[in-house]
N, C-alpha and C positions, 0 to 999 in steps of 0.2 A: 155517293162518290163514284166516279167512273173508274173502271178497272184499266190500268195502264196497258197500252198495246206497245210491246217492245219489238222493234224491227232493226235489222241490220241492212244497210245499203252498201254494196260493193260496186265500185264504178271505175272505169278506165277509158282511155281514149288513145288513139295513135294516129300517126301520119307517116306515110311512106315517102319521105323526102323532106319534111319539116321546113317550109310548107310543102304539102303534096296531097295526094289522095288520102282522105282522112275518114275516120269513123269512130264511134263510141259504143261501149257496152255497159249495161248496168243490170244488177240483179238485186231483188228484194228478198230477204231471208227472215224467217221467224226466229227471233233471238232465243226462244225457249227450246225449240226443237231442231233448229238447223235446216228446216225444210225450205226449199225454194218456193216463193209465193208469186213472183213475177219476174220476167226478163224483158229487157228493152235493148235494142241496138239499131243503129242507123248509119248509113253512109252519108256524109255531109259535104262531099265535094272537096275542093282544095282548101286546106286549113293547116294550122300548126298543131303540134302535139298538145300544147297548153289549151288551145281553144277546144280541141276534141275532148280533153280531160274534163274541162268545165261543162261541156255539153253532156258528157256522161253523168256527171254529178246532178245536173238539172233533171235529166231523164229519170235517174234513180229516185230522187226526192219526190218528183211528180208522181211516179208510180207508187211510192209508199203512201203518199197522201190519198191517191185514188182508191187504194185498197180499203181504207177506213176513213171515208170523207167526213163522217160525223164524230170522229174521236176527239177532235178539238185538242185541248191541252193534255189529254190523256195519252196522246201518241208520242212515243219516244223513239227516235231514230239515231242509230249509231252508224256513222259513215266511215268506211274503211277504204283507203285508196293508197296506191303506191306512188302517187305524185306528192312529194313533200311541198312543192310550191302551192298546190291547191289546198292541202291540209293546213299549212301554216297561214296562208292568206285568209281562208275561211274561219280559222280559229282566232283571227285578229292579231296574230303575233308578227306577221310580215305585212308591210304596206303593199298596196296594189297600185302600181304606177302605169303599167302598160294599158293604152287606151282600148285594146281589144278585150282585156280581162275585166275591166271595171263593170261594164254592163252585164257580163255573164255572172260575175260574183254577186251583183245586186239581185239578179233574177233568182239565183240559187238561195240567197238569204231570205227572199220574200216568200218562198213556197211554204215554209213552216215557221212557227214562232221560234226565235233564236234559242229560247230556253229548252226547246224540244229536241235539239240536234247537237250531237257531239261528234268530234272528228278524231281519227287515229290514222297515222301513217303505218303501212305494213310493207314488207318486202314484196317485190313483184311475184315471187314464187307463191305467195299466199293470196294472190289476186288473180288466179288463173281463170276462174269462171268469167269474170268481166273482161279480162284480156282476150279470151277466146271469142267472146261475143263481139268485141270490137274488130277482131280480125275477120270474123265471119261477115260483118257488115262491110268491111273494106273489100273483101273478096267479091261480095255481091255487087258492089259498086263497080269494081273492075270489069265484071261480066255483064254490066248493064241491067242488073236485077235489083230488086228490093230485098232486104233481109226478111226472112220469114221465121217466126218463132217455131212453127211446126217442123221446120227442117233443121233446127239447131241441134248440134251435138255438144255444145259447150259444157253443159252440166255433167256429161258423162266423163269428161276429162278433168273435172274440177276435183281438188282434194276433199276428203271427208271433213265435215265441219263439226266442231264441238259446240254445243249450246252455251250461250253466255250465262254466267251465274246471275241469279236474280238479286242483284245488289243495287238496284237503281240504275241510272244512266251510266254506261261505261265511261271510264276516265280517259284522259289523254295519255298517249304513249310516253311523250317526253316528260310530262308531269309525274307519271307513275315511276319512271326510272329515277327522276330526281328525288322523289320521296323515298324510294328504296335506298338510294345512296345516303340520304340523310339519316335514315333509321340505322343503317350499318355503322355510319360514322359515330352516332350517339352511343351505340352499343360498345364501340371500341374506345369510348372516351373522347371522341373527336367532336367537331362542331357540325351543325346542320348544313353548313354550306361548304363542307370539305370536299376535295376531289382534285382531278387533274385535267379535266376536259373543258372545251369551250363549245358553246352552242353555235350551230351553223346559222349564218345570216343569209338573207336573200336580197341584198342590195339596198337596204334601207339607208337613209341619210344618217350622218353622224349624230344628230340630235333626235331623240325619240319624238315621233309625231303620231297623232291619232290616225288610224286607218281611214282611207277616204271612201269606204263603202260600209254599208251596214253589215256587220259580220257577226258570227256567232261568238259570244264572249268566251275567252279561254278560262279553263278551270284554274282555281288557285293552285300554285305549284311552287315548290322550292326552286331556287335558282340553280343553274348548272354548276357543277363542281368548280371551285376555284382554289382549292388547297391541295393537301397531299394525302389525305386519308384514303384508305382502300375503297375501291368502288366494287359493286357487284359484277359478276362475270357476265358481260354482254356478248360474249363470243368474239371470234376473230373479226376485226374491222375490215372494211373495204379500204385497201391501202393504195393510194394513187402515187406512183413514182413519176413525178413530172419532169420530163426531159425536154428542154428547149432544143429546137432544131439546130443543126450545125450552121456555120457561117455561109452566107452567099456573098457575091461581090458587093452587095449593098451594105452588109453588116459592118465592116471596119470603117466605112465612111459615115456610119450612124445616120443613114437615110431612112425616112419613113417607108416601111415596106409592109403593107397590110393585105387584106383580101381584095382590095379594089385596084391593085397595081398589076405588075407584069408577071407575077408568080414565078420568081427566079428559081433556078436550080442551085444545088449546093456548089460551092467553089471547091477547089482542090483541098484547101484547108478544112472546109466543112465536111468533105468526105472522109478525111483523116479523123476528124473529131467523131464522126458517126461510127467509124470502125473502132476507135478507142472505147467509145461507150458500149459497143457490142461486146468487146472483150471483158469489160468491167461487169456487165450484167451476166455474162456467161460464167464468170468466176464466182459471182454471188449465188447464182442458182435460185433466186427467189421470185423472179418474174414469171407469172403464170399466163398472162394475157397481154395483148398489145392493142391499144386504141390510138388513133392519131387524127389530126386535122386533115382535111382534104387537100390542102395546098402542097405543092410539089416538094418544097424543101423539107416538110415534115414527113411526107410519104417516103422520100429517099432516106432520111434519117431512120425512120421506123423500119424500113426494109433491111437496112444493114444489121439491125439488132435481130429482126425476125429471122433472117437467113442464118445467123449464128445460133439462135436458140431453137430453130425449127418450129416457129409459131406462125400463125396467120395474123394479119393485121385487120382490125375493124376500123372503118372510117366513121368518124362522128363529126357532122357538119357544125355542130355547136361549138367545136373547139377551134374554128378558124380564127385567124387574127382579125383585129378590128379593121374596118374599112376607113382609111384615112382621107377619103375624098380627094380634093385637089392637091393635098399635100403629098400624095404618093410619089416616091422617088426623090423628094426634096430633103435637104438637111434641115435641122432645127433653125439654123441661122437663115437659110433661104426662106423658110416659112415666116420667120420673124420679119424679114425684110418685105415680103410680098403681102402677107396677111396678118400684120401685127395685132390689130384689134381682135381678130378672130382667134388668134393663138392665145392672147391674154384671157379672153372669155373661156376658152377651152380649159386652160390651166386652173381657172378659178371655180368652174361649175361642172360637175359630172353630167349634167343634163344637156350641156352644149356639145354639138357635133362639130367636127372639122369642116372647113370650108368646102362647099360643093357637094353636100349630101352624104358625108361620111357618117359613121356611127358614134354616138356619145358613149361615155363610159357606162352610163346607166343601161343603155340598150345592150351593150356587150355583157354586162353583169347579168341581165335577165336571161339571155340565151346560154351563157356559161353555167349559171345556176341550174337551168333546166337540164343541160347536158350532164352536169354533176349528179343530179337526182336520178336520171336514167341509169347512169353508169354505176352509182352506188347500189341501186336495186339489182341490176344485172350481175354485179360482181361482189356481192356481199361475202365477206370472209376470204376474199382473194386479193392477191397483189397484182396490180395492173400497171403496166408502163403506159403512161399517157404522153404522147409526143405532140407538143403544141408550141405555142408562141409566147412572147413576152407578156402581152396583155391578158390572155386567158390564165396563164400561170399566176401572175400577180393578183388577178381577180380571185382565183381560188384561194390563195393564201390570205388575202385581206378579208374575204367573206368568212373563212374559218376563224379568223381572229376577231371578227366583228369590228374591224378597223374602218375608218372613213375612207371614201374614195381617194382623197388627197394622199393617203398613205402610199399609193402606188408610185408616186413620184419619189419616194424615199427608199425604194427597194432597188438593189442592183441585181441584174439577172444576165449573166454572161451567155454567150453562144454555147450550146451543148452542155449547159449546167444542169444539175439535178436538184430538185426540191421534192419534199415528201409530205403528204397530208393523209392522215388516217380518219376514216368516217365510221362511227360506231352505230350499233343498231338502234340506239335511242335518239339519233339525230345529232349527236355531238361530234365535234371534229378536233383533231390534235395535229398541229404543225410540228413535224419532226426534223425537217431539214430545209435549208434555203440556200440556193446558189452554190452548191458544192461543185468544184471543178477539179478535185484531186485526181480523178481518173484521166484527166487530160495531160497530166504532168509526167 
């Protein structure tokens, strides 16, 4: 019988612009000793974060296989990444809809037998080695060079590793947390499915469907908590305080105003709403960081709060409003009159885009989920004010609730309203507030 070779692959990818100049990094580690066995990094030109992350996974798995080409089924690889999108898709729990992701996921799944690979999401802080390799590759590409392993200092800055216990293939982080909750609930006389959290979704349709690529089967796991029994201490969550921007001149007329339109500024009413929000957050004293959409109305709203709190504002392109195509600037009634059939199709199908090349709800959900994953990794344990728009906020709420896309038409979201979603270390989410406008009265 062959002796099992147990390896850990840590992989990451990044894009300076999303899409923009991109690169990936991957490291192969001996699971028993924590020793680095191989490194890989490459500048890949202009690409998105998700493409770069998948390329990092492919490079890591390829390097692991190359180290022990004759190991066959005795090779066991545990993949650790801070991209929840890649981990959940490759584990078979989230569907893969984006056309750029499907062939990459298929390539990754074909490198090693599915039974040989397990996946785990980790916070970004625990993925520094691969992250630094990716940044080295992007720096090299910026300077017109190729990344060279001999010049890399990524490992020097990486945290010390603890060898994995020899208990067979490592389990999945979400599954492990669910089992821990089940054990605690049973010990307290509760039930195995007790708890208070909801598992985060990544834009799957309302009816479960098989994944459309060959993916690594997910380990058996208890369901996320759905009751009231006590859960294990997962640490402080990343808390998103979702602030919709203040009014523009288009807001009271209920005109479509997305990322493909005129990028209007706040109106006088909108500036007053932003100032009231700033006073509210100053009185609470809970906001530690501020992130916002690149569109002007959000930047102006965020600036009012930032000036009051003395904080900087980080721009996140994934939080921009949907592109409404030819409907930009029109009222719902005007769209119904001019593009009736297109509007009906859009209302019925999240895959349908507005007239003239706008974004479908599915496309918006993909980029919002990717932004969410980046932000939850960066701001684990912190309270972040996220200043954005109607569609991204509704999308974050409905993904947290695992609700179908049509649920977005059943949410009211006023200008300058506040909603809150908390994201825990095991990947679960809890919606705590929706459309609060008390600070405006």
